[in-house]
BASENU-724914 format. One line per 5 residues: for each residue x, y negated, z of C-alpha. Coordinates in Angstrom, 3 decimals, always signed. Layout:
<rs>
X Y Z  ...
</rs>
This chain:
<rs>
+0.000 +0.000 +0.000  +1.637 -3.300 -1.076  +2.129 -5.762 +1.757  +0.159 -8.422 -0.141  -2.838 -6.082 -0.167
-2.232 -5.360 +3.509  -2.276 -9.076 +4.308  -5.546 -9.510 +2.410  -6.970 -6.577 +4.356  -5.980 -8.229 +7.636
-7.879 -11.355 +6.616  -11.016 -9.248 +6.207  -10.752 -8.433 +9.909  -10.500 -12.083 +10.957  -14.042 -13.285 +10.296
-15.476 -14.488 +13.647  -18.252 -12.331 +15.060  -20.301 -12.315 +18.239  -20.352 -9.280 +20.476  -22.465 -8.367 +23.470
-21.675 -5.721 +26.043  -24.086 -2.884 +26.805  -24.093 +0.067 +29.122  -23.422 +3.531 +27.734  -26.193 +4.637 +25.401
-27.808 +1.183 +25.100  -27.807 -1.116 +22.107  -29.556 -4.176 +20.785  -32.813 -3.896 +18.811  -32.812 -0.133 +19.267
-29.719 +0.142 +17.050  -26.564 +2.130 +17.613  -23.738 +0.375 +19.399  -20.110 +0.584 +18.413  -18.636 +3.374 +20.534
-15.234 +3.942 +22.120  -14.854 +7.599 +23.092  -11.824 +8.954 +24.953  -11.064 +12.606 +25.634  -8.913 +13.383 +28.653
-8.729 +17.034 +27.557  -5.533 +18.245 +25.875  -6.731 +21.557 +24.436  -6.542 +21.259 +20.633  -9.368 +23.649 +19.719
-11.738 +21.865 +22.095  -10.694 +18.369 +20.989  -11.103 +19.183 +17.304  -14.424 +20.919 +17.953  -15.578 +17.797 +19.818
-14.470 +15.676 +16.866  -16.741 +17.771 +14.616  -19.590 +17.231 +17.062  -19.079 +13.461 +16.887  -19.045 +13.632 +13.090
-22.363 +15.474 +13.007  -23.822 +13.020 +15.536  -22.632 +10.071 +13.438  -24.397 +11.526 +10.383  -27.741 +11.039 +12.140
-27.482 +7.240 +11.943  -27.718 +5.016 +8.874  -26.232 +1.857 +10.379  -22.797 +0.396 +9.641  -21.326 +0.698 +13.126
-17.958 +2.331 +13.701  -16.982 +4.752 +16.446  -13.428 +5.378 +17.610  -12.338 +8.611 +19.284  -8.981 +8.621 +21.128
-7.358 +11.911 +22.142  -4.165 +13.946 +22.314  -3.184 +17.600 +22.348  -0.744 +20.006 +23.887  +1.946 +21.160 +21.411
+0.077 +22.171 +18.263  +0.491 +22.445 +14.519  -2.626 +21.188 +12.738  -2.998 +22.285 +9.119  -5.416 +20.886 +6.556
-8.604 +22.626 +5.477  -7.074 +23.924 +2.222  -3.544 +24.700 +3.351  -1.440 +27.828 +3.770  +0.008 +28.104 +7.304
+2.915 +30.296 +6.146  +3.812 +27.676 +3.544  +3.526 +24.739 +5.944  +5.118 +25.865 +9.202  +7.377 +28.389 +10.911
+4.718 +30.784 +12.167  +7.119 +33.031 +14.184  +8.645 +29.939 +15.855  +5.322 +28.472 +16.928  +4.075 +31.845 +18.181
+7.281 +32.404 +20.174  +7.098 +28.931 +21.726  +3.411 +28.958 +22.597  +2.501 +26.257 +20.070  -1.129 +26.313 +18.966
-1.955 +26.674 +15.269  -5.213 +25.001 +14.257  -6.995 +24.627 +10.910  -8.996 +21.417 +10.868  -12.009 +20.572 +8.687
-10.442 +17.622 +6.864  -8.084 +17.838 +3.915  -4.556 +16.468 +3.784  -1.266 +17.775 +5.094  +0.134 +19.416 +8.197
+0.979 +17.459 +11.339  +2.521 +18.247 +14.704  +0.834 +17.181 +17.942  +2.125 +17.064 +21.495  +1.438 +14.949 +24.560
+3.727 +12.231 +23.165  +1.406 +11.784 +20.187  -1.834 +9.787 +20.216  -4.645 +10.882 +17.891  -7.171 +8.400 +16.524
-10.435 +9.196 +14.738  -12.609 +6.442 +13.264  -16.137 +7.557 +12.335  -18.353 +5.412 +10.136  -20.867 +5.411 +7.307
-18.362 +3.880 +4.882  -14.980 +5.334 +3.973  -12.630 +2.419 +4.730  -9.276 +3.863 +5.821  -7.384 +0.738 +4.765
-9.250 -1.283 +7.408  -8.446 +1.301 +10.084  -4.756 +1.253 +9.182  -4.766 -2.543 +9.155  -6.266 -2.916 +12.642
-3.830 -0.281 +13.981  -0.784 -2.019 +12.509  -1.983 -5.317 +13.933  -2.504 -3.692 +17.344  +1.046 -2.320 +17.644
+2.521 -5.530 +16.232  +0.632 -7.694 +18.705  +1.105 -5.535 +21.802  +4.608 -4.153 +21.311  +6.294 -6.358 +18.704
+6.635 -3.366 +16.358  +6.548 -4.286 +12.666  +4.631 -1.266 +11.459  +3.196 -1.366 +7.937  +0.880 +0.754 +5.762
+2.252 +3.490 +3.545  +0.954 +4.641 +0.146  -1.498 +7.240 +1.547  -3.077 +5.211 +4.351  -0.287 +6.349 +6.636
+1.879 +4.015 +8.728  +5.623 +3.439 +8.452  +8.319 +1.772 +10.482  +11.814 +1.121 +9.087  +11.165 +3.581 +6.266
+10.069 +6.381 +8.622  +6.549 +7.681 +9.106  +4.953 +7.073 +12.498  +1.425 +8.047 +11.442  -0.163 +10.459 +8.976
-3.801 +10.353 +7.824  -6.531 +12.739 +6.731  -10.218 +12.318 +5.939  -13.575 +14.019 +5.839  -16.076 +12.206 +3.655
-19.724 +12.805 +2.801  -22.403 +10.635 +1.222  -23.738 +9.483 +4.605  -20.752 +9.540 +6.984  -17.012 +9.974 +7.137
-14.153 +10.166 +9.527  -10.582 +9.067 +9.137  -8.196 +10.579 +11.665  -4.542 +9.859 +12.091  -1.615 +10.414 +14.423
+0.587 +7.863 +16.152  +3.983 +9.169 +17.230  +4.702 +7.575 +20.595  +7.272 +9.812 +22.269  +6.866 +13.070 +20.375
+9.546 +15.774 +20.596  +10.874 +15.290 +17.057  +13.257 +18.242 +17.329  +10.377 +20.640 +17.980  +8.339 +18.899 +15.287
+11.085 +19.583 +12.750  +11.509 +23.229 +13.776  +7.771 +23.908 +13.825  +7.173 +22.394 +10.386  +10.081 +24.165 +8.676
+8.576 +27.207 +6.908  +10.641 +30.387 +6.547  +8.806 +31.892 +3.569  +9.372 +30.274 +0.188  +8.503 +30.077 -2.601
+4.766 +30.685 -2.823  +2.613 +30.897 -5.895  -0.587 +29.258 -4.681  -3.050 +26.465 -5.276  -3.101 +25.576 -1.588
-2.443 +21.910 -0.851  +1.195 +21.195 +0.038  +2.203 +18.580 +2.585  +4.195 +15.526 +1.530  +7.174 +15.515 +3.872
+8.826 +12.369 +5.203  +11.310 +11.364 +7.914  +9.638 +10.479 +11.212  +10.218 +8.059 +14.062  +8.608 +7.379 +17.443
+7.053 +4.013 +18.268  +8.677 +4.280 +21.683  +12.127 +4.004 +20.089  +11.350 +0.600 +18.627  +9.946 -1.492 +21.458
+11.432 -2.994 +24.596  +8.000 -2.651 +26.191  +6.818 +0.614 +27.713  +4.486 +2.618 +25.478  +2.505 +5.550 +26.822
-0.578 +7.300 +25.518  -2.746 +5.529 +28.074  -1.314 +2.083 +27.309  -1.690 +2.645 +23.565  -5.315 +3.753 +23.973
-6.100 +0.533 +25.859  -4.428 -1.526 +23.120  -6.281 +0.294 +20.337  -9.609 -0.072 +22.154  -9.087 -3.819 +22.505
-8.154 -4.371 +18.865  -10.836 -2.010 +17.586  -13.502 -4.095 +19.323  -12.027 -7.270 +17.841  -11.899 -5.814 +14.344
-15.239 -3.956 +14.303  -17.562 -5.474 +16.924  -20.851 -4.818 +15.149  -23.952 -6.123 +16.916  -22.874 -4.773 +20.278
-20.519 -2.315 +21.942  -20.719 +0.081 +24.830  -18.388 +0.657 +27.720  -15.719 +3.303 +27.184  -17.110 +6.838 +27.261
-14.682 +9.318 +28.819  -15.038 +13.042 +28.240  -13.122 +15.486 +30.421  -12.726 +19.113 +29.371  -15.688 +20.414 +31.372
-17.998 +17.800 +29.844  -16.831 +18.726 +26.345  -17.275 +22.436 +27.048  -20.862 +21.877 +28.181  -21.976 +20.794 +24.682
-23.425 +23.817 +22.871  -22.321 +22.687 +19.380  -18.774 +22.159 +20.623  -18.576 +25.545 +22.360  -19.757 +27.319 +19.215
-17.313 +25.395 +17.008  -14.468 +26.079 +19.454  -14.977 +29.836 +19.055  -14.829 +29.446 +15.287  -11.734 +27.229 +15.308
-9.661 +29.557 +17.510  -10.504 +32.693 +15.503  -8.005 +34.452 +13.235  -10.604 +34.359 +10.469  -10.646 +30.556 +10.538
-6.956 +29.880 +11.087  -5.525 +32.469 +8.682  -8.525 +33.970 +6.897  -9.450 +30.693 +5.194  -6.042 +30.417 +3.544
-6.340 +30.020 -0.243  -5.043 +33.067 -2.181  -1.279 +33.282 -2.679  +1.405 +35.461 -4.195  +4.755 +35.947 -2.482
+7.826 +37.714 -3.838  +11.007 +38.489 -1.890  +14.027 +40.754 -1.807  +14.632 +43.830 +0.292  +16.651 +47.001 +0.193
+16.051 +50.725 +0.501  +19.243 +52.621 +1.153  +22.033 +50.975 -0.828  +19.723 +49.687 -3.578  +18.070 +46.281 -3.778
+14.353 +45.998 -4.443  +11.812 +43.306 -5.223  +8.589 +43.297 -3.208  +5.500 +41.455 -4.417  +2.315 +40.915 -2.433
-0.955 +39.141 -3.154  -2.913 +37.834 -0.167  -6.532 +36.666 -0.143  -8.490 +35.614 +2.962  -5.371 +36.376 +4.970
-5.473 +40.067 +3.935  -2.982 +41.902 +1.727  -4.920 +42.806 -1.416  -2.131 +43.888 -3.769  +1.352 +45.260 -3.169
+4.102 +46.446 -5.483  +7.761 +47.310 -5.125  +10.434 +47.534 -7.792  +13.185 +50.036 -6.877  +15.358 +52.139 -9.232
+15.016 +55.465 -7.387  +11.591 +55.258 -5.738  +9.098 +57.689 -7.284  +5.617 +56.644 -8.419  +4.112 +58.865 -5.745
+6.169 +57.152 -3.023  +5.188 +53.753 -4.386  +1.488 +54.671 -4.265  +1.784 +55.984 -0.711  +3.549 +52.803 +0.396
+0.962 +50.646 -1.365  -1.890 +52.484 +0.338  -0.291 +51.957 +3.759  -0.043 +48.201 +3.205  -3.236 +47.267 +1.349
-5.901 +45.956 +3.722  -3.485 +44.805 +6.435  -3.674 +41.299 +7.786  -0.732 +39.295 +6.520  +1.060 +39.008 +9.828
+4.769 +39.027 +9.276  +5.793 +41.161 +12.253  +3.267 +43.910 +11.462  +4.009 +43.841 +7.740  +7.752 +44.000 +8.367
+7.324 +46.876 +10.825  +5.264 +48.816 +8.302  +8.013 +48.543 +5.695  +10.743 +49.369 +8.193  +9.004 +52.638 +9.035
+9.459 +53.574 +5.377  +13.156 +52.678 +5.463  +12.953 +49.215 +3.884  +14.948 +46.241 +5.108  +13.479 +42.828 +4.301
+15.941 +40.070 +3.437  +14.295 +37.164 +5.237  +14.572 +33.687 +3.655  +15.307 +35.287 +0.282  +13.951 +33.689 -2.872
+13.529 +35.683 -6.058  +14.577 +33.908 -9.218  +11.631 +35.067 -11.288  +9.106 +33.422 -8.946  +11.034 +30.289 -8.073
+11.231 +29.420 -11.763  +7.460 +29.673 -12.320  +5.400 +26.564 -12.938  +3.106 +26.576 -9.918  +0.089 +24.261 -9.560
-0.278 +22.803 -6.064
</rs>
């Protein structure tokens, strides 16, 4: 986003407006007040399920008010709706380190969350991400003296490094724009978690656009915490999008979130293997291995997270042995440890991180 366009966008936020304060749930003329909603929970499946609940609630209203939802998660990798987790992150690393893997309902790329990262969701009838980015940049500039600026995909940059990534869910009657703000995130773990070990893939799954990252906390002489940043964002959100009225901050602790039937049902879906892995777009993966002293090429095709096709090219393996091996693999979930163990029982050694030339040279649409 050019800075001239950004400056024009800021001017759109400067028109004077009157606001009146109302108690939670009240509004003027029976309308819907602008809402500020804060989750004190840090469980990613619950927070994302609650976000979906807010989206469905927002769809019930035809007014132009905006809602903001502020939240954060324990260490988690959040992949987009149409992404491949094995292509986007180091699945063995995140499993070993107790990092949650979550598939969200919006598109876009993969992000890393931890308690040093603040998540922002703006829900509205209109899809206006440029205005959300503009008010956020103004907020951090005003409060912390940080010269953040918009990037080309409604993300936010600082000194050439990304401090915020965006994703959207848009329908004809409502939308949400959610984005991260790196405050004091563990960037070392972020890098390790988002470094996939299996490449290349032949797939039409959406690939993330990778960029160097930086924390806001590195760039200000003033203290920045999640709580301080939430207060700053609330203040500037109300200035930018006051509407006819606004309500007091609504805080949701974990037990309150869990008590909502829609959220509890969505939580069960979000944490299931079928949602996280089973909704992965189909992909083909080829890699090297060995049986005895001879090299082999192993090809697999995975759909809905399940191995649907398997073949192995080896100079001395008989057709009967190939069929028996294929039958033992077809129908398995594509979970690397189990798949590897299955092949090892047959005497195969997988060369991890190998890339076969025939696949890496293919023209793949992503």
